[in-house]
Structures are given as structure tokens and as C-alpha cells.
C-alpha positions as CSV (number, residue, x, y, z in Angstrom):
1,X,-103.0,-7.1,-134.7
2,X,-102.5,-9.4,-131.7
3,X,-105.3,-9.1,-129.2
4,X,-107.4,-6.7,-131.4
5,X,-110.6,-8.6,-130.7
6,X,-110.3,-8.8,-126.9
7,X,-113.3,-7.0,-125.4
8,X,-113.0,-4.3,-122.7
9,X,-114.5,-4.9,-119.3
10,X,-115.2,-2.0,-116.9
11,X,-115.1,-1.5,-113.2
12,X,-115.3,1.4,-110.8
13,X,-112.3,2.8,-108.9
14,X,-112.7,3.7,-105.3
15,X,-113.8,7.2,-106.2
16,X,-116.3,6.0,-108.8
17,X,-114.2,6.7,-111.9
18,X,-114.9,4.0,-114.6
19,X,-111.7,2.1,-115.6
20,X,-111.2,-0.4,-118.4
21,X,-109.3,-3.7,-118.6
22,X,-109.2,-6.9,-120.7
23,X,-107.9,-10.4,-120.2
24,X,-106.1,-13.0,-122.3
25,X,-105.1,-16.6,-121.3
26,X,-105.8,-18.8,-118.3
27,X,-103.7,-19.8,-115.3
28,X,-101.9,-17.8,-112.7
29,X,-102.9,-14.1,-112.8
30,X,-100.4,-11.5,-113.9
31,X,-101.4,-7.8,-114.0
32,X,-99.6,-5.7,-116.6
33,X,-99.6,-1.9,-116.3
34,X,-98.7,0.2,-119.3
35,X,-96.6,3.3,-119.7
36,X,-97.5,7.0,-119.8
37,X,-99.6,8.2,-122.7
38,X,-99.7,4.6,-124.0
39,X,-102.4,1.9,-123.5
40,X,-102.5,-1.8,-122.7
41,X,-103.0,-2.6,-126.3
42,X,-100.1,-0.6,-127.5
43,X,-97.6,-1.7,-124.8
44,X,-98.7,-5.3,-124.2
45,X,-101.0,-6.7,-126.9
46,X,-99.6,-5.3,-130.1
47,X,-96.0,-6.3,-129.5
48,X,-97.1,-9.8,-128.5
49,X,-95.9,-9.7,-124.9
50,X,-99.4,-10.6,-123.5
51,X,-99.8,-13.4,-125.9
52,X,-96.4,-14.8,-124.9
53,X,-97.3,-14.8,-121.3
54,X,-100.7,-16.3,-122.0
55,X,-99.0,-19.1,-124.0
56,X,-96.9,-19.8,-120.9
57,X,-99.9,-20.5,-118.8
58,X,-100.8,-17.1,-117.4
59,X,-104.1,-15.3,-117.1
60,X,-102.9,-11.9,-118.3
61,X,-104.9,-8.9,-117.0
62,X,-104.4,-5.6,-118.9
63,X,-105.9,-2.4,-117.5
64,X,-105.9,1.0,-119.1
65,X,-104.7,3.5,-116.5
66,X,-106.9,6.4,-115.5
67,X,-106.7,9.1,-118.1
68,X,-105.5,6.6,-120.8
69,X,-106.9,4.4,-123.4
70,X,-110.5,3.2,-122.9
71,X,-110.6,4.3,-119.2
72,X,-112.3,7.4,-118.1
73,X,-110.4,10.7,-118.7
74,X,-111.9,13.2,-116.2
75,X,-110.7,16.8,-116.4
76,X,-111.5,17.6,-112.7
77,X,-108.3,18.0,-110.8
78,X,-109.9,16.3,-107.8
79,X,-109.9,13.0,-109.8
80,X,-106.1,13.0,-109.7
81,X,-104.9,13.0,-106.1
82,X,-101.3,11.8,-105.3
83,X,-100.8,8.1,-105.9
84,X,-104.2,7.6,-107.5
85,X,-102.8,5.1,-110.0
86,X,-101.7,2.8,-107.2
87,X,-105.2,3.3,-105.7
88,X,-106.7,2.2,-108.9
89,X,-104.3,-0.8,-109.0
90,X,-105.6,-1.9,-105.6
91,X,-109.2,-1.4,-106.7
92,X,-108.6,-3.7,-109.7
93,X,-107.1,-6.4,-107.4
94,X,-110.2,-6.1,-105.1
95,X,-112.6,-6.1,-108.1
96,X,-111.1,-9.4,-109.4
97,X,-110.6,-10.7,-105.9
98,X,-106.9,-11.4,-106.6
99,X,-104.8,-12.6,-103.6
100,X,-102.3,-14.8,-105.4
101,X,-100.9,-13.0,-108.5
102,X,-97.9,-11.4,-110.2
103,X,-97.5,-7.7,-111.0
104,X,-95.6,-6.0,-113.8
105,X,-95.4,-2.6,-115.4
106,X,-93.5,-0.5,-117.9
107,X,-92.3,3.1,-117.3
108,X,-95.2,4.8,-115.5
109,X,-96.6,1.4,-115.0
110,X,-93.4,0.2,-113.5
111,X,-93.4,3.2,-111.2
112,X,-97.0,2.3,-110.2
113,X,-95.9,-1.3,-109.5
114,X,-93.3,0.0,-107.0
115,X,-95.9,2.3,-105.4
116,X,-98.2,-0.6,-104.9
117,X,-95.4,-2.7,-103.5
118,X,-94.4,0.0,-101.1
119,X,-98.0,0.4,-99.9
120,X,-98.4,-3.2,-99.1
121,X,-99.3,-5.1,-102.3
122,X,-98.1,-8.7,-102.0
123,X,-97.6,-10.2,-105.5
124,X,-95.6,-13.4,-105.7
125,X,-93.3,-11.8,-108.2
126,X,-93.0,-8.3,-109.7
127,X,-91.4,-6.8,-112.8
128,X,-90.4,-3.1,-113.1
129,X,-89.5,-2.3,-116.7
130,X,-88.4,0.9,-118.3
131,X,-87.4,2.4,-114.9
132,X,-84.3,3.0,-112.9
133,X,-83.7,4.2,-109.3
134,X,-83.7,7.8,-110.4
135,X,-87.2,7.5,-111.7
136,X,-88.5,5.8,-108.5
137,X,-87.1,7.8,-105.6
138,X,-87.8,11.2,-107.2
139,X,-90.7,12.6,-109.1
140,X,-89.7,13.6,-112.7
141,X,-90.9,17.1,-113.4
142,X,-91.6,15.8,-117.0
143,X,-91.1,19.2,-118.5
144,X,-91.1,17.9,-122.1
145,X,-94.5,16.2,-121.6
146,X,-95.9,19.3,-119.9
147,X,-94.7,21.4,-122.8
148,X,-96.2,19.2,-125.5
149,X,-99.5,18.5,-123.7
150,X,-100.0,22.2,-123.0
151,X,-99.3,23.0,-126.7
152,X,-100.2,20.0,-128.8
153,X,-99.6,20.1,-132.5
154,X,-96.9,22.9,-132.7
155,X,-93.7,21.0,-132.1
156,X,-90.9,21.2,-134.7
157,X,-91.1,18.2,-137.0
158,X,-88.4,15.6,-136.2
159,X,-87.7,17.1,-132.7
160,X,-88.0,15.1,-129.4
161,X,-91.2,17.0,-128.6
162,X,-92.6,16.2,-132.0
163,X,-92.1,12.5,-131.4
164,X,-94.1,12.8,-128.1
165,X,-96.8,14.8,-129.9
166,X,-97.0,12.2,-132.7
167,X,-97.4,9.4,-130.2
168,X,-100.0,11.3,-128.4
169,X,-102.0,11.8,-131.6
170,X,-101.5,8.1,-132.6
171,X,-103.2,6.8,-129.4
172,X,-105.8,9.5,-129.3
173,X,-104.5,10.8,-125.9
174,X,-106.4,13.5,-123.9
175,X,-103.9,16.3,-123.2
176,X,-105.8,17.6,-120.2
177,X,-106.2,14.3,-118.5
178,X,-102.6,13.4,-119.2
179,X,-101.4,16.6,-117.7
180,X,-103.4,15.8,-114.5
181,X,-101.7,12.4,-114.3
182,X,-98.3,14.1,-114.1
183,X,-99.3,15.7,-110.8
184,X,-100.1,12.4,-109.2
185,X,-96.5,11.2,-108.8
186,X,-95.1,10.1,-105.5
187,X,-91.5,9.1,-104.8
188,X,-90.5,6.0,-102.9
189,X,-87.9,6.1,-100.2
190,X,-84.9,3.7,-100.2
191,X,-86.0,2.3,-96.9
192,X,-89.4,1.4,-98.4
193,X,-87.8,-0.3,-101.3
194,X,-85.6,-2.4,-99.0
195,X,-88.7,-3.7,-97.2
196,X,-90.3,-5.1,-100.4
197,X,-90.1,-8.9,-100.0
198,X,-91.2,-10.1,-103.5
199,X,-88.6,-11.1,-106.1
200,X,-88.4,-8.2,-108.5
201,X,-87.0,-8.1,-112.0
202,X,-85.8,-4.7,-113.3
203,X,-85.7,-4.5,-117.1
204,X,-84.4,-1.5,-119.2
205,X,-83.4,-0.9,-122.8
206,X,-79.6,-0.5,-123.3
207,X,-80.2,3.0,-124.7
208,X,-82.8,4.0,-122.1
209,X,-81.8,7.0,-120.0
210,X,-83.0,5.0,-117.0
211,X,-80.6,2.1,-117.8
212,X,-77.7,3.7,-115.8
213,X,-79.6,3.5,-112.5
214,X,-81.4,0.2,-113.2
215,X,-78.8,-2.0,-111.4
216,X,-79.1,0.3,-108.4
217,X,-82.9,-0.1,-108.4
218,X,-82.5,-3.9,-108.5
219,X,-80.0,-3.7,-105.6
220,X,-82.5,-1.7,-103.6
221,X,-84.9,-4.6,-103.3
222,X,-84.3,-7.5,-101.0
223,X,-84.6,-9.9,-103.9
224,X,-83.9,-7.9,-107.1
225,X,-82.1,-8.6,-110.4
226,X,-81.5,-6.4,-113.5
227,X,-81.7,-7.5,-117.1
228,X,-81.1,-5.4,-120.3
229,X,-82.8,-5.6,-123.6
230,X,-82.1,-3.7,-126.8
231,X,-83.6,-0.3,-127.4
232,X,-84.3,3.1,-125.9
233,X,-87.2,4.0,-123.7
234,X,-89.7,4.1,-126.6
235,X,-88.4,1.1,-128.6
236,X,-87.6,-1.4,-125.9
237,X,-91.2,-1.8,-125.0
238,X,-92.0,-3.0,-128.5
239,X,-89.0,-5.4,-128.6
240,X,-90.1,-9.0,-128.5
241,X,-87.1,-9.6,-126.2
242,X,-89.0,-7.8,-123.4
243,X,-91.8,-10.3,-123.4
244,X,-89.2,-13.1,-123.6
245,X,-87.3,-12.0,-120.5
246,X,-90.5,-11.4,-118.6
247,X,-91.7,-14.9,-119.4
248,X,-88.4,-16.3,-118.5
249,X,-88.4,-14.6,-115.1
250,X,-91.9,-15.7,-114.3
251,X,-91.1,-19.3,-115.3
252,X,-87.8,-19.5,-113.5
253,X,-88.3,-17.6,-110.2
254,X,-90.4,-19.3,-107.6
255,X,-93.2,-16.9,-106.5
256,X,-93.3,-15.8,-102.9
257,X,-96.4,-16.8,-100.9
258,X,-97.8,-14.3,-98.5
């Protein structure tokens, strides 16, 4: 498995919660944020995306989000205030003393990238994958996730809920912590999107429900572009084409200096 021997490193978020990350490669830093219920290993290491970026001359930094993977999974509701994942992203940048870097994320990670940009993060370039405008300006009620997480293990085999439940079990997800994460979402207004100055690549699978509003998301940024890869929301992130288009964007587009 690609990246299976990369050791975790830990740091403290602003509220003291212990969070995990790992690194691969050397060069310009790029921080990759994974999707909901998933982990950095599942989204970025196993499909080979991180290795591809590392081979292209990047220092790839791979955190596990709060409540996910090897990071702490507190059950206290106070550990999940609005926008806490963006807070954690800023804490990681501070911990690593990163001022000149790129930033990318898939699904929940992509949403977190946008929240960081809207709140003043200044990466040279950014990638928002597995997201469209509809998932950025509004907070998804995520009823399916709430239903599965509140009642794990009882979904009808073969159903959409069962596929979520199967993925939850495959990554060893903590249902209580993941339910808390759903309450941290914050929408981003169109005016805030327009003020983001970094070049932004929006990538979605051609069968992803977010694909329809991905061009509108790209158009909302001052310097945005949209690209499509094959797959739905779950399969596109494992498609090697995703890593290829990310690498191509980061090699082609001149990063903005702040």
C-alpha cells in the first residue's frame, strides 16, 4: 500500500486537541485535506495522489481531520464549535510555520479549504475537489450521514445508507465524533468567494452530484477554473486522474505571492 510506512506526527490544536499528520516528499509544501469519514491515507496515500505530487517536487503534508483517522475523536460537544476544522487548518500552518504553501482538499476537505481562504489563508494556489457551489454557500443537512451514524450497522444491504455504513466500518470511524463534525459546518457567502485572490482549481467527478454546480463555484473565484474527472463522489477520489490533474495544475499555474 503506497505510504503505509509513513509515521504519524502529532501537534496540538488551539484548544489542545491532539491532531495527527504525516509528510511525504520534499520541496514546496502542499497541504491536502481529506473528505468526511475518510482519512489522509484512504484519500491521498492509497490512491497514489500524494506520491505523484511528491514525485513532482512537493513536500506533501497530510493531516487527519479532527474526529477522523489517527487524530483525537473527542465526544464533548464543546470540542466541535462552528468552523473548527478551519481553525485546525490554521493551527497546522502555524505549527509547521508555513507561509509559502499550496492548499487542497476533497469534499469536506475542499469545503474546509474554502473556509480557510475566506478567513484569510493565503496559499499560492488552492484546489477544491469533490465540491460545487451548492456545497459551499449552504450547509448540507447530511440527513443520510446522520441516519447512519445514529444507527450504525442496521442499513439494508446494498442501499445507499449501507454503503456509507460499510465505509464507516472499513475506516474504523467513530460515529459520535463524526456526528459532532456535521454540526461544525459554516456556509461561505458569494462576496467572500469573490474576494479570494489565489488561483483555484475546482475538480469534480462527472457523476458527482456536485458536478452540476462546479463551474459556478469556479466562476465565483477571481481566478478559478473547473476540471472534470471520471467517477461519482466516492469513486472520483480514488481515480488516478485526480492526482494527475492536481499535479498538472500545480505545475502549470504560477503561484501567487502574498
